N, C-alpha and C positions, 0 to 999 in steps of 0.2 A: 508415470509422470509425463505430462505433455511438454513438447519442445516448441519454443518460439525462437526463430532465427532473427538476427539483426536485419534492419532495413536501412538502406542508404538514401540520401536525398535524391540521387539520380534515379534509383529504382522506384521511389514513391510516385514520381511523376507519371510512371507508365502503368500503374496498377488500377484496377477497377475498385469500386467501393467494397465489393465482397472480398477481393484479394487483400485489400488493406485490413479489413476486419479480421480476416484469417491470420494475418501476420502479427497483429498486436493486441487484439481483443481477447479477453478471457471471458467467455460467455457464461460458464458455470463455475462459481467459486465454492459453493456449499452443496453437499449432498449428504443425506442422513447416514450416519455411521461410516463415513469415509473421510480420508484425507485426500482432497483434490488439489494436487500441486502442479505448478507449471515452472519449467526451467527456461529462463530467457538468456540468450547469449549476450544480451546487453548487460554488461557488468556481472554476468553470471548470477543474476538475481533468481532466487526461488521465491515464489509467492503462491498463496492459495488459502483454502479454507479447511478447517478441521472441525467437524460437526458430530460429536458423540451424542447419540440419542439413548439407546439402550445398552450400548457397549462402550467400554473404554477404548481409546485409540492410542496406540503406542507409536511414537515417531520412529519409523523404520529406515534403515539405510537404503539408498536408491542406487541403481546401477549407473545412472548418469554421473554420480559424483565419486564412485569407486573408492569409498572409504569404509572402514570397519563399522562405523556408526555415523548417523546423519550429521551430528555437530562436531565431528572430529576436527575439521578445519573450517567450521562455519559458526557464525553467531546468528541469533534469531530474535526478532521482535514479534510480540503478540498483542492484539487488542481484541477483546471480546465484544461482539455486537448483539449477542443473544441473551438467553437467560443465565442464571447463575451456574458456574462451573468450577472446575478445579484443574490445576496443573501440578503435577509432581515431577520435579526435575532433580534426579539423583537424590531422592529422599526429601528435598525441600518442597514443602506444600504451599501452594499459592491459591487462595480462594479468589475467584474471578467473577466480579459482578459486571453489570452492563457498562461498557466502555472502560473497564479496568484494563491496564496493560501489563506487560512483563517483558523483561530482557533476559535471555538465556545465553550464557557465555559459551564459547567454543570449549571443546573437550568435555562437555556434559554428555554422559553416555546414555542415560535412560530418562526419557521424557514421556509422560502419560497424560492424556487429556480426558476429562470426563464431565458429564452434566449432572446437576443436582436433580432436575425434574425432566423426564423424557417428554412431557407435554409442552415444555418450554425449554428446549435444549440450548446449551451454549453454542455460540458460533465464533470460533477462534480464527481470526484472520491473521495469517503469519507471513512474515517476510524474512529472508535469510540471505546473507552475503558472506563471502570469504572472510576468514578471520584467523590470525595466527598468534594472537595474544589473548589469553584468557582473562575475562573480566567477571566480576561477581554477578550471579543470577539475582535479579531484583524484581519484586512485585511493585507495580506502579498504579496505585488507586487513581481513578479518574479525577478525583478532587485535587490530587497532587500534581497534575500536569500543569505546565506553565501556560496561562491563558493570555493571548495577545489579540485584543480587538483591533480590527482594521476595516478598511473600506468605508463607504458612506451610502446613505439612502438615496442621494441624488443620482448616483450611478447604479443603484440597485445592487450594490456589492458589499453590504454590511456583513461581516463574517467574523468568526473567532478562530484564530489559529491556536490549536492546543498542542503544545510540544511535550512529548513523552520521553523520547531519546534524542538528545541534542548536545552539541558542543557546549561545555561549561555547565551542564546540568548535573543533577545528583547521580545520574546513571551513566556509567562509563561504557563506551563501545569502541570497537576497532574502527569501523567506517559507517556503520548503520545509523541513520537518523529516521525517526518515525513519529507520527502524530496524526491529529484529526483536524480537518478544516470544516467548520460548521457554518454554512451559509444560513443566515437568520431569516425567519418568516418575513415575507414581503420583499425578499431579495432573491436574485437568480444568477448573478455573475460572480465569478471568482478570478483570482490572479490578474486583476486589472491594475496597471497595464500588463500586457503579455510579456513574456520573457522566455529565455532558454537557460539551461544549466549546462554549459559546454564541458564542465569538469565533473559533472555528476549525472547519473541516470536516475530518473524518478518514476515510480509506479503509483497508481491510484486505484482505489476500490470504492465505488459509490454505493451508498445505502440510505435508508430513510425516505425513499420515494415510493409513492403508491404505484400500483400495477400499470396504470395508464400514463404515467409520467416518464420522461426520459431526460437525459443530459447530452448535450452536444459538445464534444471535445474537439477543439480546433488545433490541428497539428501541421507539421511541415515547415517550410521556409516562409518568411514573411510575404514574399512576392509569389509564392506558389502554395497557398494554403489548401488544406484538405480537411475533412471532418469525419468523425466517427460518432455514431449514436450509441449510448450506453443505457441499459435499463438497470433497475434496482439490483444490487449485489452482483454487479459485473465489474471487471477490472481491466486496466490497460497499462502497457509499458510504454513510457515516453523516452525515446532515444535522446541522448545528451545533446545532439546537434539541433533538434527541432524545438520550435516554440510550442507552448501549450497554454491554453486558457479556454474558458467555455461558459456555457449558459444552460440553465435547466428550464423546464416548463413549470417548475415549482422550486421551493427551497429544498436543500438536501445536505447531506454530510458526506465527506469522503476521507478515507485513510490514505495518507501519503507516506512514502518511504523513499529515502535517497541513499546513494552510496557512490563513491568514486574517489577523485583526487583529494578532496578535502571535506571537512565538516562545517565549513563556514556558511551558515544558513543564508546570509544576505548576498553571498557570491552568486549573482545572476547577471545575465546580459539582457537588459531591458530593451524591448522593441517598441518604438513609438507607435501608437495605435493608427497614426496617419500613414504608416508604411505597410499595414496589413492589407493584402489583396487576395 
């Protein structure tokens, strides 16, 4: 498991582009027949990709969390962005189509991921946070997510926020929230106006972009902005203190996940666009 350490606003001002990328960018999320996981000290997030091709992949305990099994004191959210696959969690079978999701509660001992067709394997993007209250494991079909259209064509920010795990929804969690932001064709901006979540850490994984496209994530403080370029199927951890918004060279999708002090989705600190420098 790769380790990503927290970054402070004071330190960010001193780092080169490559040093910033090394601290917060996850360059490889999916690898065939591997579970590629990253442990971030921001909110103790674990995120990554599980891509079974010819072999099943079992969720194994990791030395970094020092528990008997992976989800002993953790909960997990999953969204599949590949071909058809399957998750078996303590005997509960969940058939996972494209953009289907799942919530797996803490104290779930045995979790196995598999693909239906090795020629078009499933790509399970997973996020995990600390949890000490067990909630039911639930399959979340893509069509059952809560769809929230927002943005507008004038600012090239038309998008659909799809909530899978959220406060007040049918799936209970301890602190994890998770979903998809789908920027629509002909649009390139998201999260306009920019904001920060000082009470929650958020991480993102971008997908649906061609090889020659990229996304620019604007980070840091409003008066000290920095940026990170992400390619298709790369991820980033956004510290709670920093703003985040961005633009792509084409439309794209990204999976977001949050955890921290509360699960109030609208709880954000909006930064007027006139203050960004």
